[in-house]
Each structure stands twice: as structure tokens, then as C-alpha cells.
C-alpha positions in Angstrom: 42.5 40.0 -224.6 40.7 42.8 -222.6 38.3 40.4 -221.2 40.8 37.9 -220.0 43.1 40.7 -218.7 40.2 42.2 -216.8 39.7 38.8 -215.1 43.3 38.6 -214.0 45.1 36.9 -216.8 48.6 37.7 -218.1 48.0 38.1 -221.9 50.2 38.0 -225.0 49.0 40.4 -227.8 50.1 39.5 -231.3 49.5 40.7 -234.8 51.4 42.3 -237.7 51.0 45.9 -236.7 53.3 47.1 -233.9 51.3 50.3 -233.2 48.1 48.3 -232.8 49.8 45.7 -230.7 51.2 48.4 -228.3 47.8 50.1 -228.1 46.1 46.8 -226.9 48.9 46.1 -224.5 48.4 49.5 -222.8 44.6 48.9 -222.7 45.1 45.6 -220.9 47.7 46.9 -218.5 45.1 49.6 -217.5 42.7 47.0 -216.5 44.7 44.8 -214.4 47.9 44.4 -212.2 48.9 41.5 -214.4 51.3 41.9 -217.4 50.6 42.3 -221.1 53.3 41.4 -223.6 53.3 42.4 -227.2 55.0 40.1 -229.8 54.9 41.0 -233.6 54.2 37.8 -235.7 53.0 36.8 -239.1 51.4 33.4 -238.4 52.1 32.3 -241.9 55.8 32.5 -241.2 56.8 29.4 -239.1 59.8 31.1 -237.5 57.5 34.0 -236.4 55.3 31.4 -234.7 58.1 29.7 -233.0 59.4 33.1 -231.8 56.0 34.0 -230.4 55.9 30.8 -228.3 59.6 31.3 -227.1 58.9 35.0 -226.1 55.8 33.9 -224.2 57.7 31.2 -222.2 60.7 33.5 -221.7 58.5 36.1 -220.0 55.9 34.0 -218.2 57.4 30.4 -218.0 54.1 28.8 -218.9 50.9 28.9 -221.1 47.4 28.3 -219.7 45.2 29.3 -222.5 45.6 29.3 -226.3 43.0 31.3 -228.3 43.4 30.7 -232.0 41.6 33.8 -233.3 43.6 35.2 -236.2 42.1 34.5 -239.6 41.2 36.1 -243.0 38.2 36.0 -245.3 38.0 35.0 -248.9 39.0 37.3 -251.7 37.6 35.4 -254.7 34.6 33.3 -255.5 34.9 29.7 -256.9 34.5 30.6 -260.5 36.9 33.6 -260.5 40.5 33.0 -261.8 42.0 34.1 -258.4 40.0 31.4 -256.5 43.0 29.0 -256.0 45.2 31.8 -254.9 42.6 32.9 -252.4 41.9 29.3 -251.3 45.6 28.7 -250.6 45.9 31.9 -248.5 42.6 31.2 -246.5 43.4 27.6 -245.7 47.0 28.3 -244.8 46.0 31.2 -242.5 42.8 29.8 -241.0 43.9 26.2 -240.6 47.5 25.4 -241.2 48.9 28.2 -239.1 46.7 27.0 -236.2 48.3 23.5 -236.6 51.8 24.8 -236.3 51.1 27.1 -233.4 49.0 24.5 -231.5 51.6 21.8 -231.8 54.2 24.1 -230.3 51.9 25.2 -227.4 50.4 21.8 -226.4 53.4 20.6 -224.3 53.0 23.6 -222.1 49.2 23.2 -221.9 49.7 19.7 -220.7 51.7 21.0 -217.8 49.1 23.5 -216.8 46.1 21.4 -217.7 45.1 24.3 -220.0 42.6 25.3 -222.6 42.5 25.8 -226.4 39.7 28.0 -227.8 39.4 28.1 -231.6 37.5 31.1 -233.0 35.6 29.6 -235.9 32.4 30.8 -237.5 28.8 30.0 -238.2 30.1 29.6 -241.8 31.8 26.4 -240.6 28.3 25.0 -239.9 26.2 26.4 -242.9 27.3 26.6 -246.5 27.8 29.9 -248.5 28.3 30.0 -252.3 30.2 33.3 -251.9 32.7 32.1 -249.3 33.5 28.5 -250.2 37.1 28.5 -249.1 36.3 30.3 -245.9 33.4 27.8 -245.1 35.7 24.9 -245.8 38.5 26.3 -243.5 36.1 26.9 -240.6 34.5 23.5 -241.1 38.0 22.0 -241.0 38.7 23.9 -237.8 35.6 22.7 -236.3 36.6 19.1 -236.9 40.1 19.9 -235.6 38.5 21.0 -232.4 36.6 17.8 -232.0 39.4 15.5 -232.9 41.9 17.3 -230.7 39.4 17.3 -227.8 39.5 13.5 -228.1 43.3 13.3 -228.2 44.1 15.9 -225.5 41.2 15.3 -223.0 43.1 12.4 -221.3 46.0 14.7 -220.8 43.8 17.3 -219.1 43.7 19.8 -221.9 40.2 21.0 -223.0 39.6 22.1 -226.6 36.5 24.0 -227.8 35.3 26.3 -230.6 33.3 29.6 -230.5 31.4 30.1 -233.7 30.3 33.7 -234.1 27.8 35.0 -236.7 28.1 38.6 -237.8 30.2 40.7 -235.4 30.6 44.4 -235.5 34.4 44.7 -236.5 36.6 46.4 -239.2 36.6 43.1 -241.0 33.7 44.2 -243.4 35.5 47.3 -244.7 38.9 45.5 -245.0 37.3 42.7 -246.9 35.2 44.8 -249.4 36.7 48.4 -249.3 33.2 49.5 -248.6 32.3 51.7 -245.5 28.6 51.2 -246.1 28.6 47.4 -246.0 28.7 47.3 -242.2 25.5 49.5 -242.0 23.7 47.3 -244.6 24.8 44.1 -242.8 23.6 45.6 -239.4 20.2 46.3 -241.0 20.1 42.7 -242.3 20.8 41.4 -238.7 18.1 43.6 -237.3 15.6 42.2 -239.9 16.6 38.6 -239.9 18.4 37.5 -236.6 15.9 36.2 -234.1 17.5 38.5 -231.5 17.4 41.4 -233.9 20.8 42.9 -233.5 24.4 42.5 -234.9 26.9 40.8 -232.6 29.6 42.7 -230.6 33.1 41.5 -230.0 32.3 41.4 -226.4 29.7 38.6 -227.0 32.5 36.4 -228.3 34.9 37.3 -225.5 32.3 36.5 -222.9 31.8 33.0 -224.5 35.7 32.5 -224.6 36.0 33.5 -220.9 33.4 31.0 -220.0 34.7 28.1 -222.0 38.3 28.5 -220.7 37.1 29.0 -217.0 37.0 26.3 -214.4 33.2 26.4 -214.4 33.2 24.9 -217.8 35.5 22.1 -216.7 33.3 19.3 -218.1 33.0 20.8 -221.6 35.4 19.8 -224.5 35.0 19.3 -228.1 32.1 21.8 -228.0 31.1 24.0 -231.0 29.4 27.0 -229.4 27.5 29.3 -231.8 27.3 32.9 -230.7 24.8 33.9 -233.4 21.7 35.5 -232.0 20.6 39.0 -231.2 18.5 41.0 -228.6 15.8 43.7 -228.5 17.1 44.8 -225.0 19.3 47.8 -224.4 23.1 47.2 -224.4 24.1 45.1 -221.3 26.8 46.3 -219.0 29.8 44.0 -219.4 30.8 44.5 -215.7 27.9 42.2 -214.7 29.2 38.7 -215.0 26.5 36.4 -213.6 24.2 38.2 -211.2 20.5 37.2 -211.1 19.5 39.5 -208.1 15.7 39.8 -208.1 15.2 37.4 -211.1 12.7 34.6 -210.6 13.8 31.1 -211.8 11.2 28.3 -212.1 13.1 24.9 -212.3 11.2 21.7 -212.9 12.5 18.5 -211.4 14.5 20.5 -208.9 14.0 18.4 -205.8 17.1 16.3 -206.6 20.0 15.7 -209.1 20.7 18.1 -211.8 17.5 20.2 -211.1 18.6 20.7 -207.4 22.1 21.7 -208.6 20.6 24.3 -210.9 18.4 25.7 -208.2 21.3 25.9 -205.8 23.5 27.7 -208.3 21.0 30.2 -209.4 20.0 30.9 -205.8 23.6 31.4 -204.9 23.7 34.1 -207.7 20.8 35.9 -206.2 17.7 34.5 -208.0 14.5 33.7 -206.3 13.8 30.1 -207.1 10.8 27.9 -207.4 11.5 24.2 -206.4 9.1 21.7 -207.8 8.9 17.9 -207.9 6.6 15.0 -206.6 8.2 14.5 -203.2 7.3 17.1 -200.5 10.1 16.2 -198.2 12.8 16.6 -200.9 11.2 19.8 -202.1 11.4 21.3 -198.6 15.0 20.1 -198.2 16.2 21.9 -201.4 14.2 25.0 -200.4 16.0 25.1 -197.0 19.4 24.7 -198.9 18.5 27.5 -201.3 17.5 29.9 -198.5 20.8 29.2 -196.6 22.7 30.5 -199.6 21.1 33.9 -200.2 18.7 36.6 -198.9 16.4 35.9 -201.8 13.4 33.6 -201.4 12.8 30.0 -202.4 9.3 28.4 -202.6 8.4 24.8 -203.0 5.4 23.7 -205.1 4.5 20.0 -205.4 3.6 19.2 -209.1 3.2 16.2 -211.4 4.0 17.6 -214.7 2.0 15.2 -216.7 -1.1 16.5 -214.9 -2.1 19.7 -216.7 -3.8 21.3 -213.7 -0.7 20.8 -211.6 1.2 22.6 -214.2 -1.3 25.5 -214.2 -1.2 25.6 -210.4 2.7 25.7 -210.5 2.7 28.8 -212.7 -0.2 30.5 -210.7 1.7 30.0 -207.4 4.9 31.3 -208.9 3.3 34.5 -210.3 1.2 34.9 -207.0 4.4 34.8 -205.0 6.8 36.8 -207.1 4.7 38.7 -209.8 6.9 37.6 -212.7 9.0 34.9 -214.1 12.5 35.5 -215.7 14.0 32.1 -216.2 12.3 28.7 -217.0 14.4 25.7 -216.8 12.7 22.6 -218.3 14.7 19.9 -216.4 12.2 17.2 -215.3 12.3 14.1 -217.2 12.4 10.3 -217.0 14.6 7.6 -218.7 14.0 4.2 -220.1 16.0 1.1 -221.1 13.2 -0.6 -222.9 14.0 -2.0 -226.4 11.9 -1.5 -229.4 10.7 -5.1 -229.7 9.8 -5.5 -226.0 6.1 -6.0 -225.1 6.0 -3.0 -222.9 7.6 -0.6 -225.4 4.5 1.5 -226.4 3.6 2.0 -222.8 7.0 3.3 -222.1 7.1 5.4 -225.2 3.8 7.1 -224.2 5.2 7.9 -220.7 8.5 9.1 -221.8 7.1 11.3 -224.6 4.4 12.7 -222.3 6.9 13.6 -219.6 9.9 14.7 -221.6 8.2 16.5 -224.5 4.4 17.2 -224.0 4.5 18.4 -220.5 7.3 20.9 -221.5 5.0 22.2 -224.2 2.2 22.7 -221.7 4.4 24.6 -219.1 6.2 26.6 -221.6 3.0 27.9 -223.2 1.8 29.2 -219.8 5.2 30.7 -219.0 6.1 32.5 -222.3 3.7 35.6 -221.7 5.6 36.3 -218.5 9.0 35.9 -220.2 8.0 38.3 -222.9 7.5 40.9 -220.2 10.9 40.3 -218.5 12.8 39.5 -221.7 13.6 36.1 -220.1 15.2 32.8 -220.8 14.2 29.3 -221.5 16.8 26.5 -220.8 15.7 23.0 -221.8 17.7 20.2 -220.3 18.2 17.7 -223.1 20.8 15.0 -223.4 23.6 13.8 -225.6 21.1 11.0 -226.3 19.2 13.5 -228.4 22.3 13.8 -230.6 23.3 10.1 -231.1 21.3 6.9 -231.6 21.0 4.0 -229.3 19.3 0.6 -229.5 18.5 0.8 -225.7 16.1 3.6 -224.7 14.9 4.6 -228.2 11.9 6.5 -226.9 14.2 8.5 -224.6 16.5 9.3 -227.6 13.5 10.3 -229.7 12.1 12.6 -226.9 15.4 14.4 -226.4 15.9 14.9 -230.2 12.4 16.4 -230.3 13.3 18.7 -227.4 16.4 19.9 -229.2 14.3 20.7 -232.3 11.7 22.4 -230.0 14.5 24.6 -228.7 15.6 25.6 -232.2 12.2 26.4 -233.5 11.1 28.2 -230.4 14.4 30.3 -230.5 13.2 31.5 -234.0 9.7 32.3 -232.9 10.5 34.0 -229.5 13.8 35.7 -230.4 12.0 38.8 -231.9 10.1 39.0 -228.6 13.4 39.2 -226.6 13.3 35.7 -225.3 16.3 33.5 -225.7 15.9 29.7 -225.8 18.8 27.2 -225.4 19.4 23.5 -224.6 22.0 22.0 -222.4 22.8 18.4 -223.5 24.7 16.5 -220.7 26.3 13.1 -221.1 26.7 10.9 -218.1 26.0 12.8 -215.0 26.4 11.4 -211.4 22.7 11.4 -210.3 20.3 8.7 -208.7 18.8 8.2 -212.3 21.1 5.1 -212.8 19.7 3.1 -210.0 16.1 4.4 -210.6 16.1 3.4 -214.3 18.1 0.1 -214.0 17.1 -1.1 -210.5 20.8 -1.9 -210.2 22.8 -0.3 -207.3 26.1 -0.9 -209.0 25.1 0.7 -212.3 26.5 4.1 -211.3 29.9 2.6 -210.4 30.1 0.7 -213.7 29.2 3.8 -215.6 31.9 5.8 -213.8 34.5 3.3 -215.0 33.2 3.6 -218.5 33.6 7.4 -218.3 37.1 7.1 -217.1 38.1 5.0 -220.0 35.9 6.3 -222.8 35.4 10.1 -222.1 38.3 12.3 -223.3 38.1 14.1 -219.9 38.2 10.8 -218.2 35.5 11.4 -215.5 31.8 11.3 -215.0 30.0 14.6 -215.1 28.7 16.2 -212.0 25.3 17.9 -211.5 27.3 21.2 -210.9 28.8 20.9 -214.4 25.3 21.3 -215.9 24.3 24.0 -213.4 27.3 26.2 -214.4 26.3 25.9 -218.1 22.7 26.8 -217.3 23.9 29.8 -215.3 25.9 31.0 -218.1 23.3 30.6 -220.8 20.5 32.5 -219.0 23.0 35.2 -217.9 23.4 38.6 -219.6 27.0 37.5 -220.7 25.3 35.1 -223.1 22.9 37.7 -224.6 23.9 36.8 -228.2 23.2 33.0 -227.9 19.9 31.5 -228.8 
């Protein structure tokens, strides 16, 4: 509520404690000229839910964002006699009440082309023997997010989940009656989380603000874990996305998605290194970047499957800037060769060397510099790494391998203060369609496919990917790896 209020939203504060509600209302109104409204409601009581929506419409006349955050934890394990009572309460609070409220709000969100953010949990993604009903409820909520995204996307409503790990809240003491549990849990996070700290409520609110903002306009049905940690000092929450003085090395940045990422980071104050195999295109992007900012852009020609070119790319970057803060592994090639085709193995070698091996070589060289700057690695993968296809098998395999590389490297580098994340685009409007297929009309046909088959009924733009990259390598995503 405080985050959205500080960004200019009118907010409705709800809960079961009038005193706490009024306290948050006052905090919000101190941050913004916009209004904050408090409405007491027990979300287990359907008439309270209906009254909550009616009061909101009565005061504001519309709803743009619904954040389903209220929830409770389990009070009994599976073998305890009180389990079924606990199960009913958890499922009704964490799942059913959300159905009731969301049904009432959706008609208003259709009018405003609004957003739904469900606050889930990493326990919706991984099992826990001590919190079975809670895990089930959060898993159900994640599937609700995905299904509702399919249903509401064509109506212009986006639906996403944020799945926090352990967050510093009064939840621990409330659940256990123990004041010491939070300290013990904090120590566990420091010992076991790759980013070596407990999460803060602000880590979650930054993710929510991103997902319901226009810059995330091509993201729906996403499950975003906010589950990492950091060795760095606490980050000022007033800094949204500012990369002043940072150095970003972006591969495949002479066109398409890479160019959009370079332009975005440059516009936010980063020095950028543009690389590709076409000198003319490289110079063109360098000029565009330098027209956006006082920071510097340099171009370095490199074929990433040639190891000496990769080494030269890193050396030129460090020679010019003295450091590297961000590595975006974007360069890659596609294929539409089927497994039984005579040229399959040749294509396989080329795709795996370009889309996987070259990233290993470059990343190994860059990591020592990222350790110094507590930097970020963003791998541009693909939804093809998440779902199978009979056309382009080697591409699917390469992107799947890249996703696992992201996860493994996040575990290894988190304790060193380096975050590692992947962005997995679906269909994006780039020259790759004609390049891969040799068919000038392939992009037009794919656009029609997106309009009919994608919930948001449009093809993605390079800028959609660039916005996601900017978010993930910014301080506001400091608990995501």
C-alpha cells in the first residue's frame, strides 16, 4: 500500500483491526496527494467482501489494481487431530475468499484494463511436510493465477503472482507465539539463502509495483519468486531504476531484443557495450544510445563462438570502463530443423555452441569483475526452454540448458553478491523470423497467431523484454535470483 501510494495511486486499506487500518491510511496520505480509504472487512464473510468493493466504487468510481494479499498459515500438521479444521480455515482464507473478491472486482478491471496480483509463496512451488494445507492453498492460488490469465487476457486484464520466500513480518510470532523464531529464521536465511539475507516487505512491494505497471504490459500468468538475498548494504527504496555509472555488456545488441535492452539501460544512465558481427549496425546502435544519455557507449565487433573474440570483448570493456556491473547474455540463433533431417547434427552443434557454450566462456571471464561490483547476470532465454516442440529441438534443448545454468549459477554466485536471472520471451517482433525461415511473411502470420492464441492478443515487442531486464538488474529486484 505504501509503495503504490508513493507512486501516485489511490489505495484502499483493509483488514480486521480498525486501529491498524487507520494507521496505514495516515502513512499513505503522508506520502501522496492521492487519497487512502480504510474499510474494515473479514474476507471470510461474503457480505464484508461485497461491502469492501461497494465502498471502493462509492469513493473512487473504479478499480485499476487488485492485490490479493490477505492470508493465514497452518495451525496443525497432517497427523494432528486439528488438521481438518486448520485445512478448512487455510483453504477458505487463502483460496476461496480470493475467488469471491476477484469475481466481484473483475467487471471493474475490465473497464480499466487493470491488473490482479496474487501474493502467493515459494511454498506453492515446493513441498513442506509441516505446512501441507498452506502449500496446497498456495499451489492452488498459483494455478488460479495461470488459468485466470488465460481467461482475462483477451479482455485486457493481466493476472500475475508474486511468490515470496521468508519475509521479515510479525507472521512468525503470530503463528508460533515465539519471539525468538524470527531471529532463528533470519540466521537460517543468512546461512542458506544464496543472497544471504532474509527478505523485507519492500522486496515484495517492489515486485508488485513492477508487475502492475505499464512496463510489464506483456507479462501475464507469471509466477515471480522473490526468494533470494544479498551481501550488500540495505538499498535505498527511493531509487527506482537508476543505473548511473554502471557498465552493461550486452551481447547480440546490434539489433532486435539486444538493441532494445541497450537503449533502455542507456536511457537509465548506464554505460553500454554494444557487440555483434556487423560493424555498421553496431555503430548505429552506439549513436542511438549516446543520443539518449551523457553516459558512454562503445562498440566492439565480436563473433562469440570465437574464444579470442570473447576475450577481446571483455578486455576492451575493462580497458574503457575499468569494471563491469551487468552482463546480458542475449546473443543467440534459432533453427527449424527437425530431428530426422540430414542436417540436424550440424545445426545442433551450431545452436548449442552459440546459445550455450559461448555463454559459458564469456560468463567465466566476466564473473571476477561482477564479484567486485556485486553485479548482475541476465540470460535471455525463451519460452521454448519451458515447453517442447517437434520443430527446432536443438533450440529448445539449448534454452532449457540455459535456464538450468541460470539456476545453478544463482546458487554458486549468490553468496558472492552476484544475482543471476533469466528472461524467457515468447514471440517477439524481431528480424529473426525472416532470418530463420527465409520467409518474409512469417512475421505477419505469427502476429495473427499471437492475436488469436495469446491471452493478451498481441505479439511481444523488444521493449517488453528490455523493461523486464531493467527491472531484474536494478536494485528494486535485489531479492530475486
